[in-house]
C-alpha positions as CSV (number, residue, x, y, z in Angstrom):
1,G,91.2,96.8,129.6
2,D,91.3,99.8,127.4
3,I,89.5,102.2,128.7
4,L,88.2,102.9,125.1
5,D,86.9,99.4,124.7
6,D,83.6,100.8,126.0
7,Y,83.4,103.3,122.9
8,V,82.7,102.6,119.7
9,R,85.4,105.3,116.9
10,T,83.6,106.3,113.6
11,D,86.7,108.6,111.8
12,G,86.2,111.9,109.7
13,V,82.8,113.1,111.6
14,W,81.7,115.4,114.0
15,I,78.0,116.4,115.4
16,L,76.3,118.8,116.4
17,T,75.8,119.6,120.3
18,R,74.6,122.4,122.7
19,N,76.0,120.6,126.1
20,K,79.1,120.6,125.5
21,Q,82.9,121.1,127.6
22,S,86.2,121.8,125.6
23,Y,89.7,120.6,127.4
24,K,93.3,120.0,125.8
25,T,94.8,116.3,125.6
26,N,97.8,114.9,124.6
27,N,95.4,111.5,122.8
28,E,92.2,109.4,122.8
29,R,92.6,107.8,126.4
30,E,93.3,110.8,127.8
31,C,90.5,112.1,126.3
32,A,88.0,109.3,127.5
33,E,88.7,110.1,131.5
34,K,88.0,113.7,130.8
35,C,84.2,112.1,130.0
36,E,84.2,109.3,131.8
37,A,85.2,112.7,134.6
38,E,82.4,115.1,133.4
39,R,80.3,115.8,135.9
40,S,79.0,119.0,134.9
41,F,76.6,116.3,132.0
42,N,76.0,113.0,131.4
43,C,79.0,112.6,129.0
44,R,77.8,110.5,126.2
45,A,80.2,110.7,123.9
46,F,83.9,112.4,123.0
47,L,85.7,114.7,119.8
48,F,89.3,114.4,119.3
49,T,90.8,116.3,116.9
50,R,94.9,115.5,116.0
51,K,95.6,118.4,114.9
52,K,94.9,120.7,117.2
53,L,95.1,118.2,120.1
54,Q,91.7,119.8,121.3
55,C,89.2,117.5,123.4
56,L,85.4,117.8,123.1
57,T,83.3,115.8,125.7
58,L,80.1,115.5,124.8
59,A,76.0,115.5,126.5
60,E,74.6,113.9,123.2
61,N,75.2,111.4,120.6
62,A,74.5,110.9,116.8
63,K,71.9,109.1,117.3
64,M,70.5,112.5,118.8
65,S,72.2,115.2,117.2
66,V,73.3,116.3,113.8
67,M,76.2,114.7,111.7
68,F,78.7,115.4,109.4
69,A,82.1,115.2,107.7
70,S,85.3,116.8,109.4
71,M,88.5,114.8,108.2
72,D,90.2,115.8,111.1
73,A,88.0,114.7,113.8
74,V,87.2,111.1,115.5
75,L,84.2,110.9,117.2
76,Y,84.3,108.2,119.9
77,E,80.6,107.3,121.5
78,K,79.7,105.6,124.8
79,R,78.0,101.7,123.7
80,I,75.9,101.9,126.2
81,Y,74.2,104.9,125.3
82,L,74.7,103.2,121.7
83,L,72.8,100.0,122.3
84,E,68.9,99.4,121.3
85,C,68.5,96.1,123.0
86,K,68.2,95.2,126.4
87,R,70.9,93.0,128.0
88,G,68.9,90.2,130.5
89,I,65.9,92.6,132.3
90,G,67.5,96.1,130.7
91,K,68.6,97.4,134.0
92,D,71.3,99.1,132.5
93,Y,69.5,99.7,129.0
94,R,70.4,103.9,127.7
95,G,68.7,103.4,124.3
96,T,66.4,106.0,123.4
97,E,62.9,104.6,123.2
98,A,60.0,106.9,124.3
99,K,56.9,104.8,124.0
100,T,55.4,101.3,124.8
101,W,54.5,98.5,122.7
102,R,51.4,99.9,122.5
103,G,52.9,103.1,120.8
104,I,51.8,105.4,123.6
105,P,54.0,107.6,123.6
106,C,56.3,108.2,127.4
107,Q,56.1,111.0,129.5
108,K,59.5,112.8,131.1
109,W,61.2,111.4,133.9
110,A,61.1,115.3,135.1
111,E,57.5,115.8,134.9
112,K,54.5,115.3,137.0
113,I,51.7,116.0,134.6
114,P,49.8,113.6,133.9
115,H,51.1,111.4,136.5
116,K,52.9,112.1,139.4
117,P,56.4,109.8,139.6
118,N,57.6,108.0,142.0
119,Y,61.2,107.3,140.1
120,T,62.7,110.9,139.4
121,P,66.0,111.7,138.0
122,Q,66.4,113.5,141.7
123,K,66.0,110.6,143.2
124,H,67.6,108.2,141.1
125,P,70.8,110.7,140.0
126,N,72.3,107.2,138.4
127,A,69.6,105.4,136.9
128,G,69.5,106.7,133.2
129,L,66.2,109.1,133.9
130,E,66.6,111.3,131.1
131,E,63.7,113.1,128.7
132,N,60.9,110.1,128.4
133,Y,63.8,107.3,127.5
134,C,61.9,103.7,128.4
135,R,63.9,102.7,131.8
136,N,64.3,100.1,134.3
137,P,65.1,102.0,137.4
138,D,63.3,99.4,139.8
139,G,64.6,96.3,138.6
140,D,62.0,95.2,137.1
141,E,61.4,91.6,136.3
142,N,59.7,92.4,133.1
143,G,62.0,95.2,131.6
144,P,62.4,98.9,130.7
145,W,58.9,101.0,130.9
146,C,57.5,104.3,130.9
147,Y,55.2,106.3,132.8
148,T,53.0,107.1,129.6
149,I,51.0,110.6,128.5
150,D,47.7,108.9,128.3
151,P,45.9,109.8,132.0
152,A,43.8,106.3,132.0
153,T,47.5,104.8,131.5
154,R,49.7,105.1,134.6
155,Y,52.9,103.2,133.3
156,D,53.5,100.5,130.7
157,Y,56.9,98.3,129.6
158,C,58.4,99.4,126.2
159,N,59.1,96.6,123.4
160,I,63.6,96.8,123.7
161,P,64.5,93.3,121.9
162,D,66.7,90.9,123.9
163,C,70.6,91.5,122.4
164,E,70.9,88.9,120.0
165,D,73.8,86.5,121.5
166,Q,76.3,85.4,119.0
167,I,75.8,81.7,119.2
168,T,75.4,79.2,116.3
169,N,73.3,76.4,116.0
170,T,76.2,74.2,117.1
171,G,76.0,75.8,120.5
172,E,79.4,77.5,119.9
173,V,80.2,81.2,120.4
174,E,81.1,82.6,116.6
175,C,84.6,83.8,116.4
176,M,86.8,85.4,114.0
177,Q,91.1,85.3,112.9
178,C,93.2,87.7,111.9
179,N,90.0,91.0,110.9
180,G,87.7,88.8,109.9
181,E,88.3,89.0,106.3
182,D,87.4,85.6,106.3
183,Y,84.2,85.7,109.0
184,R,81.2,83.7,107.1
185,G,79.3,83.6,110.4
186,E,75.2,84.4,110.2
187,V,75.5,87.5,113.5
188,S,73.3,90.2,112.0
189,R,73.2,93.5,114.3
190,T,75.4,95.3,115.0
191,E,77.4,96.0,118.3
192,S,74.9,98.0,119.3
193,G,72.1,96.2,118.7
194,L,70.8,98.0,116.0
195,Q,69.2,95.1,112.5
196,C,72.1,95.1,109.7
197,Q,70.4,96.2,106.4
198,H,70.3,93.2,103.9
199,W,73.4,93.3,100.9
200,D,71.6,92.9,98.4
201,A,69.2,96.3,99.6
202,Q,69.6,99.4,98.9
203,E,67.3,101.3,101.8
204,P,68.0,102.7,104.0
205,H,71.5,102.9,103.0
206,M,72.6,103.2,99.2
207,H,76.3,101.1,99.1
208,G,78.0,99.4,96.3
209,F,78.6,96.2,98.3
210,T,77.1,94.2,96.0
211,L,77.5,90.3,95.5
212,K,77.9,91.5,91.7
213,H,80.9,93.9,92.7
214,Y,82.6,91.8,95.2
215,P,82.3,88.1,94.2
216,E,84.4,86.7,96.8
217,K,83.3,88.4,99.8
218,D,79.7,86.1,100.6
219,L,77.9,89.0,100.9
220,K,74.8,86.5,101.5
221,M,71.8,88.1,104.0
222,N,72.2,90.1,106.2
223,Y,75.5,89.0,108.0
224,C,78.2,91.1,109.1
225,R,81.0,90.8,107.0
226,N,84.9,92.2,105.9
227,P,84.8,93.0,102.6
228,D,87.0,96.2,102.0
229,G,89.8,95.2,105.2
230,E,88.4,96.8,107.6
231,L,88.8,96.7,111.4
232,R,86.3,93.7,112.1
233,P,83.1,92.7,110.2
234,W,80.9,95.6,109.8
235,C,77.2,96.4,108.0
236,F,75.1,98.7,107.1
237,T,72.2,99.4,109.3
238,T,68.2,99.3,109.0
239,S,68.4,102.6,111.1
240,P,67.6,105.5,108.7
241,T,70.2,107.8,110.9
242,K,73.6,105.1,111.6
243,R,75.3,104.4,108.2
244,W,77.3,101.4,109.0
245,E,79.0,99.7,112.1
246,Y,81.2,97.3,113.5
247,C,79.3,93.9,114.5
248,K,80.8,92.2,118.0
249,I,82.0,89.7,116.7
250,P,84.8,87.9,119.9
251,H,88.3,86.6,118.4
252,C,89.1,83.6,118.3
253,T,91.0,81.7,120.4
254,T,92.8,79.3,118.3
255,R,95.0,80.5,116.1
256,P,94.8,80.1,112.5
257,P,96.6,77.3,110.9
258,V,99.7,78.5,108.7
259,S,99.7,78.1,105.4
260,D,102.6,79.5,103.9
261,P,105.5,82.0,104.5
262,G,104.2,84.8,102.0
263,S,105.6,85.3,98.9
264,Q,108.8,86.7,98.5
265,C,108.1,88.7,95.0
266,L,105.3,90.2,93.4
267,S,102.0,88.1,92.4
268,G,99.0,90.6,91.7
269,K,98.4,93.5,93.7
270,G,101.1,92.0,96.3
271,E,98.8,91.9,99.0
272,D,100.1,88.4,100.3
273,Y,103.8,89.7,100.0
274,R,106.2,89.2,103.0
275,G,109.3,90.2,101.9
276,R,112.0,92.5,103.0
277,I,112.2,95.0,100.3
278,A,112.2,98.4,102.6
279,V,112.9,100.9,100.3
280,T,110.5,103.2,98.1
281,E,110.4,103.1,94.3
282,S,111.9,106.7,94.7
283,G,115.2,105.7,97.1
284,N,113.5,106.8,100.1
285,T,113.4,104.9,103.5
286,C,110.5,103.1,104.4
287,Q,109.5,104.2,108.0
288,H,108.7,101.3,110.2
289,W,105.3,100.1,111.2
290,N,105.0,100.8,114.5
291,T,105.6,104.7,115.0
292,Q,104.1,107.3,114.1
293,F,106.9,109.6,113.1
294,P,107.3,111.3,111.0
295,H,104.4,110.3,109.5
296,K,100.7,109.8,111.6
297,H,98.6,106.8,110.3
298,G,96.4,103.8,111.6
299,W,98.5,100.8,110.2
300,I,99.3,99.7,113.5
301,P,100.4,95.6,113.2
302,D,98.4,94.6,116.9
303,R,95.5,96.3,115.4
304,Y,96.0,94.3,111.9
305,P,98.4,91.0,112.8
306,C,97.5,88.9,110.2
307,K,98.5,91.8,107.5
308,G,102.8,90.9,107.9
309,L,102.8,94.3,108.4
310,E,107.0,93.8,110.6
311,E,109.5,96.4,110.5
312,N,109.1,98.5,108.0
313,Y,109.1,96.3,105.3
314,C,107.0,97.2,101.5
315,R,103.5,95.4,102.4
316,N,99.9,95.8,100.7
317,P,97.2,96.1,103.5
318,D,94.4,97.9,102.3
319,G,93.9,96.1,98.6
320,E,96.5,99.4,96.6
321,K,97.6,98.6,93.2
322,R,101.1,97.2,94.2
323,P,103.1,96.6,98.0
324,W,104.1,100.7,99.8
325,C,105.2,101.9,102.4
326,Y,105.2,105.3,104.9
327,T,108.3,107.1,104.4
328,I,110.6,108.8,106.5
329,N,111.0,111.4,104.8
330,R,109.0,114.6,106.1
331,S,107.3,115.8,102.6
332,V,106.7,112.3,101.4
333,R,104.2,110.5,103.1
334,W,103.7,107.2,101.4
335,E,105.3,105.6,98.5
336,Y,104.9,102.0,96.5
337,C,107.7,99.7,96.3
338,T,109.5,98.4,93.3
339,I,109.0,94.5,94.2
340,P,110.5,92.0,91.6
341,P,107.4,89.7,89.5
342,C,107.1,86.6,90.3
343,D,108.2,84.4,87.5
344,G,104.9,82.4,86.7
345,R,102.0,81.7,83.9
346,E,101.6,86.0,83.7
347,Q,105.0,86.2,82.2
348,E,105.5,82.6,79.9
349,I,102.2,84.2,78.3
350,A,103.7,87.4,78.0
351,G,106.9,86.0,77.2
352,M,105.3,84.4,74.1
353,N,104.0,87.3,72.4
354,N,107.3,88.5,72.9
355,V,105.5,91.9,74.2
356,P,106.0,93.2,78.2
357,L,103.8,92.2,81.0
358,Q,102.4,95.4,81.4
359,V,100.0,96.0,78.2
360,P,99.1,98.5,76.6
361,L,101.5,100.7,77.2
362,T,99.5,104.2,77.7
363,E,100.9,107.9,78.0
364,E,99.9,110.0,81.0
365,C,98.0,112.7,79.0
366,Y,94.6,112.8,77.0
367,R,93.9,113.6,74.0
368,G,90.3,116.0,73.6
369,K,88.8,115.5,76.3
370,G,90.5,112.5,77.2
371,Q,86.9,109.7,76.9
372,S,89.8,108.0,75.3
373,Y,93.2,108.3,77.9
374,R,93.2,104.9,79.3
375,G,96.0,105.7,82.2
376,T,96.9,104.8,85.5
377,T,96.4,108.1,87.1
378,S,94.7,108.1,90.2
379,I,95.6,111.4,92.0
380,T,93.7,114.8,91.1
381,A,94.6,118.4,90.4
382,S,94.6,119.1,94.0
383,G,97.0,116.0,94.9
384,K,93.6,114.1,96.2
385,K,93.6,110.5,95.9
386,C,91.1,108.8,93.8
387,Q,87.8,107.2,95.3
388,A,87.0,103.6,92.9
389,W,84.6,103.6,90.7
390,N,82.9,100.4,92.0
391,S,83.4,102.3,95.1
392,M,80.4,103.7,97.3
393,F,82.6,105.1,100.0
394,P,83.0,108.1,100.6
395,H,80.4,109.1,98.2
396,W,77.9,107.4,96.5
397,H,77.1,107.8,93.0
398,E,75.6,106.6,89.4
399,K,79.0,106.1,87.2
400,T,79.7,102.9,87.8
401,P,81.1,100.2,85.6
402,D,78.1,98.4,85.1
403,K,76.4,101.6,83.9
404,F,79.1,102.6,81.7
405,P,80.8,99.5,80.4
406,D,83.1,101.3,77.5
407,A,84.2,103.4,79.5
408,D,86.7,101.4,81.2
409,L,85.7,102.5,84.8
410,R,88.8,99.9,87.0
411,D,89.8,100.6,90.1
412,N,90.1,104.4,90.6
413,Y,92.0,105.6,87.6
414,C,90.7,108.4,86.0
415,R,88.7,108.2,83.0
416,N,85.6,110.4,81.7
417,P,82.8,108.8,81.2
418,D,80.1,111.5,81.4
419,G,82.2,114.0,78.2
420,D,83.4,116.3,80.7
421,N,85.9,118.8,79.9
422,S,88.7,116.6,80.8
423,P,89.3,112.7,82.8
424,W,88.2,113.0,86.7
425,C,87.8,111.0,89.4
426,F,85.1,111.1,93.3
427,T,87.7,112.0,95.7
428,T,88.4,110.2,99.2
429,D,88.3,113.3,100.9
430,P,84.8,113.3,102.4
431,N,84.3,117.0,102.0
432,T,85.1,116.6,98.3
433,L,83.3,115.1,95.7
434,W,84.8,114.9,92.7
435,E,87.9,117.0,90.8
436,Y,89.7,116.7,87.4
437,C,92.9,114.5,87.5
438,N,96.7,115.9,87.4
439,L,97.1,115.1,83.8
440,K,98.4,117.0,81.0
441,R,97.6,117.3,77.5
442,C,99.0,115.1,74.4
443,D,100.6,116.9,72.5
444,D,98.4,117.4,69.4
445,H,101.2,116.8,66.9
446,T,102.4,113.2,68.1
447,Q,101.2,110.7,66.3
448,E,98.3,108.5,66.9
């Protein structure tokens, strides 16, 4: 398999670490090879920056160090060091539990007080005897253990849960089709063994993925789901230090039944559009989805097998307003496409009223402070894309449609719900909470 399969990937983050080595590599796989070959310390993770092609191998991961946003970086953490559950007797357990089942803190493996250990890092360099973490260097049938700091108790076992097998009540392995958007199974642990937070809970992590906002996404209990078009099902975790993580659900071996070839015209947001238009609304030719030139991107056809990312045809894989594509124009990263609308009931109703389908026609300017602005601009003054009002990614906030029912907080359109100077929005840039929008004042003499 791919060397990166042994790592958990998190985009747009950086971690502070004391022990690291820097290398120049061309891609993430080369960086992973550096991590595997690292001899100056135990490599738990690596950071790769796309712009500088810099590779940092790290002795620590996000569970041991401070993590913060960094747009250009990708963090890869070795799965084995994130697992907080044991497989079998836990001989390969490398988690950070450091107390016994009775709650007594563990003694460091390298220390000799209060107990002189038989198992030391020097004698067993491959057993992961770091700090005072629970380990199983001797293959004890009862699982991971440690020497304790209690002089009266030489050693004791640790309470490490078994990794949950993803087995249904019928005895069949749960699996997912495509990217698991339709997965409705009952797996409720992440791939590192953390318990999932209930979707209707706001602790330890506050979020906007509620049944009210996403009624069709089956956000029940604390089951892994994929409500937002991620690579695969995920959940918020019950660990305060890990906001969310993917779940380990295998792909089904049988292909999903082919229902229809997809739409050749625009209905709704065009997520099922499978036509062959490959030019944007301003006339730019679309870039092929399976190429990374001139624009690098993450919408790789192999990763998203059911999104119809063929050739360079316009598609809507991420729930945008309508189909779009990256362009072959170096100075224009992406643009929407003009797709002919389907001749359906929507047009009939519009025709009966003798008004165009997209009503009301709104000016892309605002009056006063813009509290009445109801246009569809969703770009800030500096060119950043707006975050949807009912989303809590990347910024958590309280300006939600239910709290401001009269402010028309639809999609990610610029609005002014709180009486600011002009319409604004939260941005999709993790480093910029909000900005005013790229809007002009209407001419005050224009008739209302």
